[in-house]
C-alpha positions as CSV (number, residue, x, y, z in Angstrom):
1,M,82.3,123.5,51.1
2,T,85.0,121.4,49.4
3,R,84.1,117.5,49.1
4,K,87.4,117.0,50.9
5,E,86.0,118.8,53.8
6,F,82.2,117.3,53.4
7,L,83.8,114.0,53.3
8,Q,85.8,115.0,56.6
9,L,82.8,116.5,58.2
10,L,81.0,113.4,57.5
11,Q,83.5,111.3,58.8
12,Q,83.8,112.5,62.3
13,N,79.7,112.7,62.2
14,Q,79.6,108.9,62.0
15,Q,82.3,108.7,64.3
16,L,80.2,110.7,67.0
17,Q,77.1,108.5,66.2
18,Q,79.4,105.2,67.3
19,Q,80.5,107.2,70.3
20,V,77.1,108.0,71.3
21,Q,75.6,104.5,70.2
22,Q,78.8,102.7,72.4
23,Q,77.6,105.4,75.4
24,Q,74.1,104.4,75.1
25,Q,74.7,101.1,75.5
26,T,77.4,101.3,78.4
27,I,74.2,103.5,80.1
28,E,71.8,100.8,79.1
29,S,74.5,98.0,80.4
30,L,75.1,100.5,84.1
31,S,70.9,101.1,84.6
32,K,70.6,97.2,84.0
33,K,73.1,96.3,86.9
34,V,71.9,99.4,88.9
35,S,68.6,98.1,88.4
36,A,70.2,94.4,89.4
37,L,71.7,95.9,92.8
38,E,68.4,97.7,94.0
39,S,66.6,94.4,93.4
40,R,69.2,92.4,95.4
41,N,69.4,95.2,98.2
42,A,65.6,95.2,97.9
43,Q,65.4,91.1,99.0
44,T,68.2,90.9,100.9
45,T,69.1,93.5,103.2
46,G,66.4,91.7,105.9
47,N,63.7,93.5,106.6
48,P,60.2,92.3,105.4
49,S,58.8,95.5,105.3
50,P,57.4,97.7,102.6
51,Q,58.7,100.5,104.5
52,T,62.0,99.4,104.0
53,A,64.7,98.2,101.8
54,A,64.4,95.1,102.3
55,S,61.1,94.7,102.3
56,T,60.5,94.2,98.2
57,R,61.0,90.5,97.8
58,P,60.5,89.6,94.2
59,E,57.8,87.1,95.5
60,E,56.7,89.6,98.3
61,Q,56.4,93.0,96.5
62,P,53.6,94.4,99.0
63,L,54.2,97.8,98.7
64,P,56.2,100.1,96.3
65,D,60.3,100.7,98.0
66,T,60.8,104.7,99.7
67,T,64.1,104.2,101.1
68,S,67.9,103.1,100.2
69,S,70.1,100.7,102.0
70,S,72.5,101.5,104.2
71,T,74.4,98.0,103.6
72,F,78.1,97.8,104.4
73,H,79.8,96.3,101.2
74,F,83.3,93.7,102.0
75,G,83.9,92.3,98.5
76,K,81.2,90.4,98.0
77,L,79.6,90.5,101.1
78,D,76.7,92.7,102.0
79,I,76.1,93.2,105.8
80,G,73.2,95.0,107.0
81,G,71.3,94.9,110.4
82,E,68.8,96.3,112.8
83,G,67.6,96.2,115.9
84,G,65.6,97.5,118.7
85,V,65.9,98.2,122.4
86,A,62.7,98.4,124.9
87,F,61.0,98.6,128.5
88,F,57.7,97.0,128.6
89,K,55.0,96.8,132.0
90,S,51.8,95.0,132.5
91,P,50.1,94.4,135.3
92,P,50.4,91.1,137.3
93,S,48.9,89.0,134.9
94,G,50.8,89.9,131.7
95,Q,54.3,89.0,130.2
96,F,56.3,91.9,132.0
97,P,54.6,92.3,135.3
98,H,58.1,93.6,136.7
99,S,58.9,96.7,134.6
100,T,61.9,95.7,132.2
101,F,64.6,97.0,130.1
102,R,65.5,94.6,127.3
103,I,67.2,93.9,124.0
104,D,63.9,93.4,121.9
105,E,65.4,92.5,118.7
106,A,69.0,92.2,117.1
107,R,69.5,90.7,113.6
108,L,72.4,90.6,111.2
109,F,71.2,90.2,107.0
110,L,74.4,88.5,105.1
111,D,74.1,88.4,101.5
112,A,76.8,87.4,99.2
113,P,76.6,86.4,95.2
114,I,77.9,82.7,94.6
115,W,77.9,82.4,90.7
116,G,76.0,84.0,87.8
117,D,72.2,84.6,89.3
118,I,72.5,82.5,92.3
119,Y,73.1,84.1,95.6
120,F,73.7,83.2,99.3
121,Y,71.8,85.0,101.9
122,S,71.1,84.7,105.8
123,E,69.6,86.4,108.3
124,L,71.4,86.2,112.4
125,D,68.7,86.4,115.4
126,L,70.5,87.6,117.9
127,A,68.0,88.5,120.5
128,Q,63.9,88.6,119.2
129,R,60.7,89.0,120.9
130,E,59.4,85.5,121.6
131,T,62.7,84.6,123.6
132,T,64.4,85.7,126.6
133,S,68.0,83.5,125.1
134,L,70.5,86.1,123.8
135,A,72.0,82.8,121.7
136,L,72.7,83.1,118.0
137,N,70.1,81.6,116.3
138,V,69.6,81.3,112.2
139,G,66.4,83.3,111.3
140,E,66.6,83.1,107.5
141,L,69.6,81.2,105.5
142,Y,69.2,80.1,102.2
143,L,70.3,80.1,98.1
144,D,68.5,82.1,96.4
145,F,68.1,81.2,92.2
146,E,67.0,84.0,90.6
147,S,65.7,84.8,87.1
148,I,65.6,81.3,86.4
149,S,62.5,82.2,83.5
150,K,65.1,84.0,81.6
151,L,65.8,81.3,80.2
152,W,62.4,82.4,78.0
153,G,62.8,85.7,78.0
154,N,60.7,86.9,81.4
155,E,63.2,87.4,83.9
156,E,60.5,88.4,87.1
157,M,58.1,84.8,85.9
158,L,59.7,82.3,87.8
159,N,62.7,82.4,90.7
160,A,63.4,80.0,93.1
161,R,65.4,79.6,96.4
162,A,66.0,76.9,99.1
163,G,67.0,76.5,102.9
164,R,65.4,78.0,105.5
165,F,63.3,81.0,104.8
166,Y,60.0,82.3,106.4
167,I,56.6,81.0,105.5
168,P,54.9,82.9,102.6
169,F,51.6,83.2,104.4
170,G,49.9,86.6,105.1
171,E,51.7,89.8,105.0
172,E,51.5,90.9,108.8
173,Y,55.4,88.8,109.3
174,Q,56.6,91.4,106.5
175,Y,56.7,94.3,108.4
176,R,56.5,92.9,111.7
177,F,60.2,94.0,112.9
178,A,60.8,97.0,115.5
179,I,62.1,99.4,112.4
180,D,59.1,98.2,110.4
181,N,56.3,97.9,112.9
182,P,54.4,101.5,113.7
183,L,53.5,99.7,116.7
184,I,55.2,97.8,119.4
185,S,52.9,94.9,119.9
186,H,51.5,93.0,116.9
187,S,48.3,91.6,116.2
188,V,46.4,89.2,118.5
189,S,47.3,86.5,115.6
190,D,50.2,87.8,114.6
191,I,51.2,84.6,112.1
192,W,54.8,84.2,110.9
193,G,57.3,81.4,110.9
194,T,60.8,80.4,109.4
195,D,61.4,76.6,108.0
196,D,63.1,74.7,105.9
197,G,62.0,73.9,102.3
198,V,62.4,75.3,98.6
199,E,59.6,78.0,97.3
200,I,59.3,79.2,93.9
201,Y,58.1,83.0,93.9
202,G,58.0,85.6,90.8
203,K,54.9,87.6,88.4
204,L,52.5,86.2,86.5
205,G,51.5,89.5,84.5
206,P,50.0,91.8,87.0
207,A,50.2,89.5,89.8
208,H,53.1,88.7,91.9
209,Y,53.3,84.8,93.5
210,A,54.8,82.6,96.6
211,V,54.2,78.9,96.4
212,A,57.0,76.9,99.3
213,V,57.1,72.8,100.4
214,Q,58.2,72.8,104.0
215,N,59.0,70.3,107.1
216,G,56.3,72.3,109.0
217,G,57.5,71.1,112.6
218,E,59.7,72.9,114.8
219,V,62.7,70.6,114.6
220,T,65.2,72.5,113.0
221,S,66.5,70.6,109.9
222,Q,65.0,67.7,110.6
223,S,61.9,66.2,110.2
224,L,60.2,63.8,112.0
225,Q,56.9,63.1,109.4
226,G,56.7,62.3,106.0
227,D,53.6,65.2,105.2
228,K,55.3,68.3,104.4
229,S,53.7,71.9,104.7
230,V,52.6,73.7,101.5
231,S,52.0,77.7,102.1
232,G,51.2,80.0,99.3
233,R,50.1,83.6,98.5
234,I,49.2,85.7,95.4
235,G,48.9,89.3,95.2
236,A,48.2,91.9,93.0
237,D,48.3,96.2,93.0
238,P,45.0,97.1,91.2
239,T,45.3,100.5,91.7
240,K,48.2,102.7,93.1
241,W,46.4,103.2,96.5
242,L,45.2,99.5,97.0
243,H,47.5,96.2,97.6
244,V,44.9,93.1,97.6
245,S,46.2,89.4,98.4
246,A,45.0,85.9,99.2
247,S,47.3,83.2,101.3
248,A,46.7,79.8,102.1
249,M,48.4,77.0,104.0
250,R,48.4,73.2,105.4
251,T,50.7,72.7,108.1
252,G,50.9,69.0,106.8
253,E,49.9,65.8,109.2
254,L,52.7,67.0,111.9
255,N,53.6,64.2,114.6
256,V,53.0,65.0,117.8
257,K,56.9,64.3,118.7
258,N,57.8,68.1,116.8
259,G,56.1,69.4,119.8
260,T,54.8,72.4,117.6
261,S,54.3,73.7,114.3
262,A,56.8,75.7,112.8
263,I,54.6,78.2,112.3
264,W,53.6,81.2,114.9
265,F,49.4,82.0,116.0
266,G,48.4,84.0,118.7
267,N,52.0,84.3,120.3
268,G,52.3,80.9,121.0
269,W,51.9,77.5,118.1
270,F,49.8,75.3,116.7
271,H,50.4,72.1,118.7
272,S,48.2,68.7,120.0
273,I,45.0,69.7,122.5
274,G,44.4,66.0,122.6
275,S,45.0,63.4,125.3
276,H,48.2,61.5,125.7
277,S,47.0,59.1,122.9
278,T,47.5,61.6,120.1
279,T,49.8,60.7,118.0
280,S,49.2,63.8,115.4
281,F,47.9,67.3,114.4
282,H,47.2,69.7,111.9
283,A,46.3,73.4,111.1
284,N,44.6,74.6,107.8
285,L,44.7,78.3,107.4
286,V,43.5,80.6,105.0
287,E,43.6,84.7,105.0
288,G,42.9,87.5,102.5
289,D,45.0,90.6,102.8
290,A,44.2,94.3,101.9
291,V,46.5,97.7,101.8
292,F,44.8,101.3,101.5
293,R,47.3,103.7,100.6
294,L,45.8,107.2,101.5
295,P,47.2,110.8,101.6
296,S,49.1,110.4,105.0
297,T,47.2,107.5,106.1
298,L,48.0,103.4,105.5
299,I,45.4,101.2,106.2
300,R,46.0,97.7,107.0
301,A,42.9,95.0,106.8
302,A,43.6,91.0,107.5
303,G,41.1,88.4,108.5
304,G,41.7,84.8,108.4
305,Y,39.9,81.1,109.2
306,V,41.9,77.8,110.6
307,N,40.4,74.4,110.9
308,Y,42.3,72.6,113.8
309,N,42.2,69.1,114.6
310,D,44.1,65.8,115.4
311,N,43.5,62.0,115.8
312,D,42.8,61.8,119.7
313,P,40.7,58.7,120.2
314,L,39.3,59.7,122.9
315,A,37.7,63.1,121.7
316,N,36.7,65.3,118.4
317,N,38.6,68.0,118.5
318,N,37.6,69.7,115.4
319,R,37.5,73.2,115.7
320,D,37.1,76.8,113.9
321,I,39.2,79.7,114.5
322,Y,38.6,83.3,113.1
323,Y,40.9,86.3,113.6
324,Y,41.3,89.5,112.1
325,Y,42.8,92.8,112.5
326,L,42.6,96.8,111.0
327,E,45.2,99.1,111.5
328,A,46.0,102.2,110.5
329,T,48.7,104.9,110.6
330,H,48.5,108.5,109.8
331,D,51.5,110.9,109.3
332,W,51.0,114.6,111.5
333,T,54.1,115.4,109.6
334,H,57.1,113.9,108.1
335,S,58.6,112.5,111.6
336,L,55.8,112.3,113.9
337,Y,52.7,109.7,113.7
338,S,50.4,108.2,114.9
339,A,49.5,104.4,114.8
340,V,46.2,102.2,116.4
341,R,45.0,98.7,115.6
342,W,42.7,96.7,116.3
343,S,42.5,92.6,116.5
344,Q,40.8,89.8,117.6
345,V,40.8,85.7,117.5
346,L,37.3,83.9,117.7
347,A,37.8,80.2,118.7
348,H,33.9,78.7,119.9
349,K,35.3,75.4,121.4
350,G,38.5,77.1,122.4
351,Y,42.3,77.2,121.9
352,T,45.5,78.0,123.2
353,I,45.6,81.6,122.6
354,V,48.7,83.5,124.3
355,G,47.6,86.8,123.8
356,A,49.5,89.3,126.3
357,G,49.2,86.9,129.1
358,N,51.7,83.9,130.7
359,M,53.0,81.6,127.8
360,A,53.6,78.8,130.2
361,E,49.5,79.6,131.3
362,Y,47.9,80.2,127.8
363,G,50.4,78.5,126.0
364,F,49.6,75.3,127.1
365,Q,46.8,74.6,129.6
366,E,43.9,76.8,129.9
367,L,42.0,77.3,126.2
368,T,40.9,80.4,125.1
369,K,37.5,81.5,123.2
370,D,37.7,85.0,122.6
371,Y,40.7,87.1,122.7
372,W,41.3,91.1,121.6
373,R,43.6,93.8,121.7
374,L,43.6,97.4,120.8
375,S,46.9,99.4,120.8
376,L,47.4,103.0,120.8
377,G,51.1,104.2,119.4
378,L,52.5,107.3,118.4
379,G,56.2,107.6,117.0
380,Y,59.1,110.0,115.6
381,R,60.9,109.1,112.7
382,F,64.1,111.2,113.2
383,S,65.3,109.2,110.0
384,Q,65.1,105.9,108.0
385,N,67.3,104.4,110.4
386,M,65.8,105.8,113.6
387,V,62.6,105.5,115.0
388,V,61.3,106.3,118.4
389,K,57.7,105.1,119.8
390,G,55.6,104.4,122.5
391,E,52.1,101.8,122.9
392,Y,49.7,101.2,125.1
393,S,47.8,98.2,124.8
394,F,44.4,96.9,126.0
395,N,44.2,93.2,126.3
396,Q,40.8,91.0,127.2
397,G,39.5,87.6,126.7
398,S,37.8,85.0,127.9
399,E,38.4,81.0,128.3
400,I,36.0,78.1,127.4
401,D,34.5,78.2,131.1
402,G,34.0,81.7,131.1
403,T,36.7,82.9,133.1
404,F,37.4,86.7,132.4
405,R,41.4,87.4,131.1
406,D,41.9,90.8,132.2
407,E,45.1,92.4,134.1
408,E,47.2,91.9,130.6
409,N,47.1,95.5,129.4
410,Q,51.1,96.6,128.5
411,F,53.0,99.6,128.4
412,A,56.2,100.0,125.9
413,L,58.9,102.3,125.0
414,E,60.9,101.4,122.2
415,A,64.0,102.9,120.1
416,A,64.5,101.0,116.6
417,F,67.5,101.2,114.2
418,K,68.7,99.9,111.7
419,F,72.1,99.6,109.6
């Protein structure tokens, strides 16, 4: 080989190395963009569940995501949706004494970039289990300020959002939507809610956290008291098969004019049980959650404590409430599964626990000291976007005067979907 040929070969080699480096830089840039898009899809397609694309919101991260998003893209705007159509039947004392076909859930999810790492997100509710109204309501609507901590070299440490969003307490709310819930009913406690406020979330080493300050009362975008609700959750995955978290919340001292708290409990809300002289009430909550991922079986467990009190000058209404649930889902085949959940609320002095009973009677009048539910279900997953399931739930309880609550069992069928 001549010197000239050697130099030509050396030059070609250098050019090739430069091309490889440029290609590697391009690949790395594309990988970062894909990761960012996947992270956005995980946060904003709307399903607060580890089994769907929206489940891995950065502050939650309960379980690894195993599905892909089917969101539609219109320019910068991403649109997704989900829902369920169902049939319910219960005895005379239950919520569906007449055989009822209904739209159980219907939601649209909107997501769009605003500027840099700032995004707009909204969940629009067309129909919900908790109301017979088919009017359009805002579930969530907030601005998400992502990766604030990249200013000091750690993109996952600190993020923030402002607007209306889910109260970061417990974990059942993350998979209570029809497409995510292996059953049709929820636990007796069924703690969840949306409220206006601000939240910070992120990862600190192996742990992920979320802390929020919100109005606390039911009145949307208008607070009737200066005291705010504060809630937070911290969780970790010490092993591949175990996820744990701990949550705490104070509703703040709520003005009776609010009517109820923003957070849902026992198929109702926290509200004053005091006399007409009562002007304020509050509830403090703590909860622990655990998820066990076994071969073909997923087990969820949670237990919590509530302290309720108000300033009724005529009576001492301070009382303790305990609740828990244990749930197991077993995959018999890739598509066929069965699920069972046992849940219970215990309130020795009594509280308004609706359960599967009549809201007017048990949500605001009668006090229940013990209520339990056993839910048995069978489901079939046609795809990630379509599930059909059936369930029978046994519901029983007792009021503080010893009156037995029965005739509240419930049979249900549902087809859940997302797009």
